[in-house]
C-alpha positions as CSV (number, residue, x, y, z in Angstrom):
1,X,80.7,2.2,-109.8
2,X,78.4,4.5,-112.0
3,X,79.8,7.9,-112.9
4,X,78.3,10.9,-111.2
5,X,78.6,12.5,-114.8
6,X,76.0,12.6,-117.5
7,X,78.6,14.0,-119.7
8,X,82.6,14.3,-119.7
9,X,84.5,16.6,-121.9
10,X,87.7,15.9,-121.0
11,X,91.0,18.1,-122.6
12,X,89.5,19.0,-125.8
13,X,91.1,21.0,-128.5
14,X,89.5,22.7,-131.3
15,X,91.1,24.5,-134.0
16,X,90.0,26.6,-137.0
17,X,92.2,28.7,-139.7
18,X,94.0,31.3,-137.3
19,X,92.7,30.6,-134.2
20,X,92.3,28.0,-131.3
21,X,88.6,28.3,-130.2
22,X,89.0,25.5,-127.9
23,X,92.5,24.8,-125.8
24,X,92.6,21.8,-123.8
25,X,88.9,22.3,-122.2
26,X,87.4,20.0,-119.7
27,X,84.0,20.2,-118.7
28,X,81.8,17.8,-116.6
29,X,78.0,17.7,-116.2
30,X,76.4,16.1,-113.7
31,X,73.4,13.9,-113.9
32,X,70.4,15.9,-113.2
33,X,72.1,19.4,-113.1
34,X,71.7,22.6,-114.8
35,X,75.3,23.6,-115.8
36,X,76.1,27.0,-117.4
37,X,78.7,27.7,-119.4
38,X,79.7,31.6,-119.6
39,X,82.2,33.5,-121.3
40,X,82.9,36.4,-123.7
41,X,81.5,36.6,-127.6
42,X,84.1,34.4,-129.3
43,X,85.3,32.7,-126.4
44,X,84.7,29.2,-127.6
45,X,81.1,28.2,-125.9
46,X,79.4,27.6,-129.0
47,X,82.3,25.8,-130.7
48,X,82.5,23.4,-127.2
49,X,78.7,22.6,-127.4
50,X,79.2,22.1,-131.2
51,X,82.0,19.4,-130.3
52,X,79.5,17.6,-128.5
53,X,76.9,17.7,-130.4
54,X,78.7,16.3,-133.5
55,X,78.6,19.5,-135.8
56,X,82.5,19.7,-135.1
57,X,85.1,17.2,-134.7
58,X,88.0,17.9,-131.9
59,X,91.4,17.3,-132.8
60,X,92.1,16.4,-129.0
61,X,90.7,15.2,-126.2
62,X,87.8,12.4,-125.1
63,X,84.0,12.8,-124.6
64,X,82.5,10.3,-122.0
65,X,78.6,9.4,-121.4
66,X,78.0,8.2,-118.3
67,X,81.8,7.6,-117.7
68,X,82.0,5.5,-120.8
69,X,84.0,6.7,-124.1
70,X,81.6,7.8,-126.9
71,X,82.5,8.9,-130.5
72,X,80.2,11.6,-131.7
73,X,80.7,12.2,-135.6
74,X,77.3,13.9,-136.2
75,X,74.3,15.1,-134.9
76,X,72.4,11.8,-135.4
77,X,75.0,10.2,-133.3
78,X,74.4,12.8,-131.0
79,X,70.7,12.3,-131.0
80,X,71.0,8.3,-130.2
81,X,73.0,9.2,-127.4
82,X,70.0,11.5,-126.0
83,X,72.1,14.5,-126.4
84,X,69.4,17.4,-128.0
85,X,70.7,21.0,-128.7
86,X,68.6,24.6,-129.3
87,X,71.4,26.4,-131.5
88,X,71.8,30.5,-130.8
89,X,71.0,30.6,-134.8
90,X,68.0,28.4,-135.3
91,X,68.2,25.5,-137.6
92,X,64.7,25.3,-138.6
93,X,63.3,25.1,-142.5
94,X,61.6,28.3,-143.4
95,X,58.9,27.2,-145.6
96,X,58.1,24.3,-143.3
97,X,55.2,24.5,-140.8
98,X,56.1,24.4,-136.9
99,X,55.1,20.7,-136.8
100,X,57.0,19.9,-139.8
101,X,59.8,21.1,-138.5
102,X,59.8,19.8,-134.9
103,X,59.3,16.1,-136.4
104,X,61.7,16.3,-139.4
105,X,64.1,13.4,-139.3
106,X,62.2,10.9,-136.8
107,X,58.9,11.3,-138.5
108,X,56.2,8.4,-137.1
109,X,55.0,6.1,-140.2
110,X,53.1,3.3,-140.5
111,X,53.7,1.0,-143.4
112,X,55.4,4.1,-145.0
113,X,52.6,6.3,-144.7
114,X,53.3,9.7,-142.7
115,X,51.5,9.6,-139.6
116,X,51.0,13.5,-138.5
117,X,48.1,13.3,-136.1
118,X,49.9,11.0,-133.7
119,X,52.8,13.6,-134.0
120,X,50.5,16.5,-133.4
121,X,49.1,14.7,-130.5
122,X,52.3,14.5,-128.5
123,X,53.5,18.0,-129.4
124,X,50.5,19.7,-128.4
125,X,51.0,17.5,-125.1
126,X,54.4,18.4,-124.7
127,X,53.6,22.2,-125.5
128,X,50.8,22.0,-122.8
129,X,53.3,20.3,-120.3
130,X,56.0,22.7,-120.5
131,X,54.0,25.9,-121.7
132,X,55.7,26.4,-124.7
133,X,52.5,27.5,-126.9
134,X,52.6,27.2,-130.4
135,X,50.5,26.8,-133.6
136,X,51.8,23.9,-135.5
137,X,50.5,24.7,-138.5
138,X,52.0,28.2,-139.0
139,X,54.9,28.5,-141.3
140,X,58.7,29.4,-139.7
141,X,58.6,32.3,-141.7
142,X,55.8,34.0,-140.5
143,X,56.4,33.7,-136.9
144,X,58.1,35.5,-134.2
145,X,62.1,34.7,-133.3
146,X,60.4,33.7,-129.9
147,X,57.8,31.2,-131.3
148,X,60.7,29.6,-133.2
149,X,62.8,29.3,-130.3
150,X,59.8,27.4,-128.6
151,X,59.7,25.3,-132.1
152,X,63.6,24.4,-131.2
153,X,62.9,23.5,-127.8
154,X,59.9,21.5,-128.6
155,X,62.0,19.6,-131.2
156,X,64.5,18.5,-128.8
157,X,62.0,17.4,-126.0
158,X,60.1,15.4,-129.0
159,X,63.0,13.3,-129.4
160,X,63.1,12.3,-125.6
161,X,66.6,13.9,-125.1
162,X,68.0,13.6,-121.9
163,X,71.2,15.8,-122.0
164,X,69.8,19.2,-123.3
165,X,71.8,21.9,-124.7
166,X,70.9,25.4,-124.5
167,X,73.0,27.9,-126.5
168,X,71.7,31.5,-125.8
169,X,68.3,30.4,-125.2
170,X,67.1,33.6,-123.8
171,X,68.8,36.0,-126.4
172,X,65.5,36.4,-128.4
173,X,62.9,35.9,-125.6
174,X,60.5,38.8,-123.6
175,X,61.4,38.9,-120.0
176,X,58.0,37.0,-119.3
177,X,59.1,34.1,-121.8
178,X,62.7,34.4,-120.2
179,X,60.9,33.6,-116.3
180,X,58.8,30.7,-118.1
181,X,61.9,29.2,-119.7
182,X,63.8,29.1,-116.4
183,X,61.0,27.2,-114.9
184,X,60.9,25.1,-117.8
185,X,64.4,24.5,-117.1
186,X,63.8,23.5,-113.7
187,X,61.2,21.2,-114.0
188,X,63.4,19.1,-116.9
189,X,66.3,19.0,-114.2
190,X,64.0,18.0,-111.4
191,X,62.6,15.3,-114.0
192,X,66.4,14.0,-113.9
193,X,67.6,15.5,-117.5
194,X,71.0,17.2,-117.7
195,X,71.0,20.7,-118.7
196,X,74.2,22.6,-120.3
197,X,73.2,26.2,-120.4
198,X,75.3,28.7,-122.5
199,X,74.6,32.1,-121.4
200,X,75.5,35.6,-121.2
201,X,73.7,36.8,-118.7
202,X,74.8,36.8,-115.3
203,X,71.5,37.2,-113.3
204,X,69.9,34.4,-115.4
205,X,72.8,31.9,-114.5
206,X,72.5,33.2,-110.9
207,X,68.5,32.3,-110.8
208,X,68.9,28.7,-112.4
209,X,72.0,27.3,-112.7
210,X,73.8,25.0,-110.0
211,X,77.5,25.4,-111.3
212,X,79.0,27.4,-113.7
213,X,82.3,26.8,-115.8
214,X,83.9,29.8,-117.3
215,X,85.8,30.3,-120.4
216,X,87.9,33.1,-122.0
217,X,89.6,33.5,-125.1
218,X,89.5,29.9,-125.8
219,X,90.7,28.7,-122.6
220,X,89.2,26.9,-119.3
221,X,89.2,29.6,-116.4
222,X,87.1,27.5,-113.7
223,X,84.0,25.9,-112.4
224,X,82.4,27.7,-109.3
225,X,78.9,26.7,-107.4
226,X,76.3,29.5,-108.5
227,X,75.3,29.7,-104.9
228,X,78.8,30.3,-103.5
229,X,79.6,33.4,-105.9
230,X,78.2,36.6,-106.9
231,X,77.5,38.5,-110.5
232,X,80.7,40.6,-109.6
233,X,82.9,37.4,-109.6
234,X,81.6,35.6,-112.3
235,X,81.8,38.9,-114.6
236,X,85.7,39.5,-113.6
237,X,86.5,35.8,-114.4
238,X,84.6,36.1,-117.7
239,X,86.4,39.5,-118.9
240,X,89.1,39.5,-117.0
241,X,88.5,43.0,-115.2
242,X,85.7,44.8,-113.6
243,X,82.7,45.4,-115.2
244,X,80.4,48.4,-114.5
245,X,76.5,47.1,-114.6
246,X,75.1,50.8,-114.5
247,X,74.6,52.9,-117.4
248,X,76.1,56.2,-116.7
249,X,74.8,59.0,-118.8
250,X,74.3,63.0,-118.2
251,X,70.9,64.7,-118.6
252,X,69.2,64.9,-122.1
253,X,69.3,68.0,-124.3
254,X,66.8,67.3,-127.1
255,X,66.9,69.1,-130.2
256,X,64.9,69.9,-133.5
257,X,62.8,66.7,-134.5
258,X,64.6,64.5,-136.9
259,X,62.1,61.6,-137.5
260,X,58.3,62.6,-137.3
261,X,55.6,59.7,-137.6
262,X,52.1,60.1,-138.6
263,X,49.5,57.8,-138.4
264,X,51.7,54.7,-139.7
265,X,49.9,51.4,-140.5
266,X,51.8,48.5,-141.7
267,X,50.1,44.9,-142.7
268,X,50.9,41.7,-140.8
269,X,52.0,38.7,-142.8
270,X,50.6,36.5,-140.2
271,X,46.9,37.6,-139.7
272,X,44.3,39.7,-141.1
273,X,44.8,42.4,-138.6
274,X,47.4,45.2,-139.5
275,X,50.5,44.6,-137.3
276,X,51.0,48.4,-136.7
277,X,48.0,50.6,-136.1
278,X,48.2,54.2,-136.6
279,X,50.9,54.8,-134.8
280,X,52.3,58.7,-134.4
281,X,55.2,59.5,-132.6
282,X,58.5,62.0,-132.8
283,X,62.1,61.2,-132.5
284,X,64.5,64.4,-131.9
285,X,68.2,65.2,-131.7
286,X,69.9,64.3,-128.4
287,X,67.7,61.8,-127.3
288,X,67.3,58.1,-127.1
289,X,63.4,56.7,-127.8
290,X,62.8,53.2,-126.5
291,X,60.1,51.0,-128.5
292,X,59.1,48.9,-125.8
293,X,56.8,45.7,-125.7
294,X,56.4,42.0,-125.5
295,X,57.8,40.6,-129.0
296,X,55.5,40.2,-131.5
297,X,53.1,43.3,-130.7
298,X,54.3,45.2,-133.9
299,X,57.6,46.5,-133.1
300,X,59.5,44.3,-136.0
301,X,56.9,45.5,-138.5
302,X,57.3,49.4,-137.2
303,X,61.0,49.2,-138.1
304,X,60.5,47.4,-141.5
305,X,58.0,50.2,-142.1
306,X,60.7,53.0,-141.2
307,X,63.6,51.4,-143.0
308,X,61.9,50.6,-146.1
309,X,61.4,46.9,-146.1
310,X,57.5,47.0,-145.7
311,X,55.1,49.5,-147.3
312,X,52.7,51.2,-145.4
313,X,49.2,51.2,-145.5
314,X,48.5,54.4,-143.9
315,X,50.5,57.5,-142.8
316,X,53.4,59.2,-143.3
317,X,57.3,59.3,-142.4
318,X,59.1,62.5,-142.3
319,X,62.8,62.3,-142.0
320,X,64.9,65.8,-141.5
321,X,61.3,67.4,-142.5
322,X,61.9,65.5,-146.0
323,X,58.7,63.1,-146.8
324,X,60.6,59.6,-147.3
325,X,57.3,57.5,-146.7
326,X,57.9,55.8,-150.6
327,X,61.8,56.4,-150.4
328,X,63.9,53.5,-151.6
329,X,65.9,51.6,-148.7
330,X,69.3,53.1,-150.0
331,X,67.8,56.6,-150.3
332,X,66.9,56.5,-146.7
333,X,70.3,54.9,-146.0
334,X,72.5,57.3,-148.0
335,X,70.2,60.6,-146.2
336,X,71.2,59.6,-143.0
337,X,69.0,56.6,-141.4
338,X,71.3,53.6,-140.2
339,X,69.7,50.4,-139.0
340,X,71.1,47.8,-136.8
341,X,68.7,45.0,-137.7
342,X,66.7,42.3,-135.4
343,X,67.8,39.4,-137.3
344,X,71.6,39.8,-138.0
345,X,71.7,36.6,-140.4
346,X,68.5,37.8,-142.5
347,X,69.5,41.7,-143.0
348,X,72.4,42.4,-141.4
349,X,74.8,40.6,-143.1
350,X,76.0,38.4,-146.3
351,X,77.1,35.5,-144.5
352,X,79.3,34.0,-147.2
353,X,81.2,37.2,-147.9
354,X,84.3,37.9,-145.9
355,X,83.9,40.4,-142.8
356,X,85.6,43.7,-145.0
357,X,82.8,43.2,-147.8
358,X,80.3,43.3,-145.1
359,X,81.7,46.3,-143.4
360,X,81.0,48.3,-146.7
361,X,77.8,46.8,-147.6
362,X,75.8,49.7,-147.8
363,X,78.8,52.4,-149.0
364,X,80.7,50.5,-151.5
365,X,79.7,52.5,-154.4
366,X,81.2,55.4,-152.4
367,X,83.9,56.8,-154.7
368,X,86.6,56.1,-152.1
369,X,85.7,52.2,-152.3
370,X,84.8,52.0,-156.0
371,X,86.8,53.4,-159.0
372,X,85.2,55.4,-161.9
373,X,85.2,52.0,-164.1
374,X,83.1,50.2,-161.3
375,X,85.9,48.4,-159.9
376,X,86.2,47.8,-155.9
377,X,89.2,49.4,-154.4
378,X,90.5,46.2,-152.4
379,X,93.5,48.4,-150.2
380,X,91.1,51.5,-149.0
381,X,88.3,48.4,-148.0
382,X,90.7,47.0,-146.0
383,X,92.0,49.6,-144.2
384,X,88.0,50.9,-143.4
385,X,87.5,47.4,-142.4
386,X,90.5,47.0,-140.1
387,X,90.1,50.6,-138.3
388,X,86.3,49.2,-137.6
389,X,87.5,45.8,-136.1
390,X,90.1,47.8,-134.0
391,X,87.9,50.3,-132.8
392,X,85.0,47.9,-131.8
393,X,86.9,44.7,-130.9
394,X,85.6,42.5,-133.5
395,X,87.1,39.2,-132.9
396,X,88.1,36.9,-136.4
397,X,90.3,34.4,-137.1
398,X,91.6,35.9,-140.2
399,X,91.1,39.5,-139.5
400,X,89.2,41.5,-142.2
401,X,89.3,38.2,-144.8
402,X,87.5,35.8,-142.4
403,X,84.0,34.5,-143.8
404,X,80.9,36.2,-141.9
405,X,79.8,32.9,-141.2
406,X,82.7,31.7,-139.4
407,X,82.4,34.3,-136.6
408,X,80.7,34.1,-133.4
409,X,77.3,35.7,-133.2
410,X,78.5,38.1,-130.5
411,X,81.3,39.3,-132.8
412,X,78.8,39.2,-136.0
413,X,76.6,41.9,-134.1
414,X,79.6,44.0,-133.4
415,X,80.4,43.7,-136.9
416,X,77.0,45.4,-137.9
417,X,76.9,48.1,-135.1
418,X,80.6,49.0,-136.2
419,X,79.3,49.6,-139.7
420,X,75.9,51.6,-138.7
421,X,77.4,54.1,-136.5
422,X,80.6,54.9,-138.5
423,X,78.2,56.0,-141.0
424,X,77.6,58.6,-138.6
425,X,74.0,58.5,-139.1
426,X,71.5,61.5,-137.9
427,X,69.2,58.4,-137.0
428,X,70.1,55.4,-135.7
429,X,67.4,52.7,-135.6
430,X,68.9,50.0,-133.0
431,X,66.8,46.8,-132.5
432,X,67.9,44.6,-129.9
433,X,71.5,45.9,-130.5
434,X,72.8,43.9,-127.5
435,X,71.0,40.8,-128.4
436,X,73.7,37.6,-127.6
437,X,76.3,39.9,-126.4
438,X,78.9,39.6,-123.1
439,X,78.5,41.8,-120.4
440,X,81.6,43.4,-121.4
441,X,80.3,44.4,-125.1
442,X,76.9,45.4,-123.7
443,X,78.4,48.0,-121.8
444,X,80.6,49.0,-124.8
445,X,77.7,49.2,-126.9
446,X,75.5,51.3,-124.4
447,X,78.3,53.4,-124.2
448,X,78.0,53.8,-128.3
449,X,74.5,54.5,-128.1
450,X,74.9,57.6,-125.5
451,X,78.0,59.1,-127.6
452,X,75.5,59.0,-130.2
453,X,72.6,60.9,-128.5
454,X,75.0,63.2,-126.6
455,X,76.9,63.9,-130.1
456,X,73.2,65.4,-130.9
457,X,72.1,62.4,-133.0
458,X,68.6,60.7,-132.6
459,X,68.6,57.2,-131.4
460,X,65.4,54.7,-132.0
461,X,66.0,51.8,-129.6
462,X,63.8,48.9,-129.9
463,X,64.5,46.6,-127.3
464,X,62.9,43.5,-125.0
465,X,65.5,43.7,-122.4
466,X,63.8,45.2,-119.3
467,X,67.2,46.1,-117.6
468,X,68.3,48.0,-121.2
469,X,64.6,49.9,-121.5
470,X,64.8,51.1,-117.9
471,X,68.5,52.3,-118.0
472,X,69.5,53.4,-121.7
473,X,66.5,55.8,-123.4
474,X,65.4,59.3,-122.4
475,X,61.6,58.1,-123.1
476,X,59.9,54.9,-123.5
477,X,57.1,54.1,-126.0
478,X,55.0,50.7,-125.4
479,X,53.4,49.1,-128.0
480,X,50.9,46.8,-127.4
481,X,49.0,45.0,-130.2
482,X,50.2,47.4,-132.8
483,X,49.4,50.4,-131.0
484,X,51.5,52.6,-128.8
485,X,49.8,52.5,-125.6
486,X,51.9,54.8,-123.1
487,X,54.7,57.1,-122.8
488,X,56.9,56.6,-119.7
489,X,59.8,58.3,-118.3
490,X,62.6,56.1,-117.2
491,X,63.4,58.0,-114.2
492,X,60.0,57.9,-112.7
493,X,58.4,54.6,-113.9
494,X,59.1,51.2,-112.4
495,X,59.4,47.6,-113.8
496,X,56.1,46.5,-112.7
497,X,54.4,49.9,-114.2
498,X,56.1,48.9,-117.6
499,X,55.2,45.3,-117.5
500,X,51.6,46.3,-117.1
501,X,51.7,48.6,-119.9
502,X,53.5,45.8,-122.1
503,X,51.0,43.3,-121.1
504,X,48.1,45.5,-122.3
505,X,46.4,45.8,-118.5
506,X,47.2,49.5,-118.6
507,X,47.1,51.9,-121.4
508,X,47.2,55.9,-121.5
509,X,43.9,57.8,-122.8
510,X,46.0,60.1,-124.8
511,X,48.3,58.4,-127.3
512,X,51.7,58.9,-127.1
């Protein structure tokens, strides 16, 4: 009799130094279903999928495909079995084009010559079919994170994989792109493909998944049918307690202006037009201002300009009354600006450094961490890191000496947030601070942002999450094609109105 399961992972155990990432986990994926995998940061979801994709080998357990035991020693074996994976942190070659990345490893050739035209036609047909529109000739390093995500999905579809693993696929997408992706996943399942979908976002799981398996601290908690459960029940299974989905905050009490941006323009690396065009706004003490917009409308470059990663073409930045337009990145950091970056791997962490060294990246030169002779003081650094790990519940196999690379994405994010908030900045620039975090961690981070506001700090939040944009800030500035097209009050606006501004269908006559 034919097995009803496309994939079975039976009694999988995977260990790392100091931690059992997967402890006797059994997961069964039915043919043609969307099966969600839910769990806190560090629960072992990505590890389990990496075992299925051949990136890791389990110490115990068995994998079956269509009822037959299989051995997956590496990703090539997984691909041969029709298993494809879109990773949370993309596996793309930055200096290659979109097309080159999609066909890498399976390049069509004739008599040893590369047949790119044939590949291009197949990629464009797939992108049209699934609404994954990309520029095949753009370099990966020049495109938005959302476009890189599409490239990864096309890479999987190009290989005609039957079992598709999506690891946090919506963490970097806009609300519109998320809706499109959900539809794409439903279409793929309707065509008979089987999908494993790792997510922290309960609303998405409820909307798209047939069944959901929950992991907690490396152990299997249970599998439920989504139509017979609620978001509250799933969150309680996931974190072991009830979670408050509503952001609680008192009224805002804005004080003096901390950040004053005048006529700011920043060049684009992708096209000839400026990415940020003559933007002016102010952020005051004791308020959270959110820059909202669809990904790729200049938010990234705006933050690069503010943090010193990119020079301004026009305009000025005043911080606490001082002109910092041409100040160095370190000068901005030491004068009271903290930055939670959009890309935690590129700008947030040195992945091969230990967690403790990452915690002091921007303050290692302070007297308490470095001797007069210029040597690092190991004991105070470890003590400091241990305090932050405890306060922010950063989970890692070997505590402060864990390499940053070995931690889960959510715990890497928590480490950055701990480091940036602990500097007690006058201005906290938080870009996608809850990206890839579970509901318990999101609740914690939102409380931290509001605590900063209530302590009289200024917070500039950049977010693509509509719920976050509506719940957390006191003012919303909407960016569209490099300009601020509206200033909205979250208490009086609606998601529909916000969506119209974000799509460029509506704009205020008076610039914010």
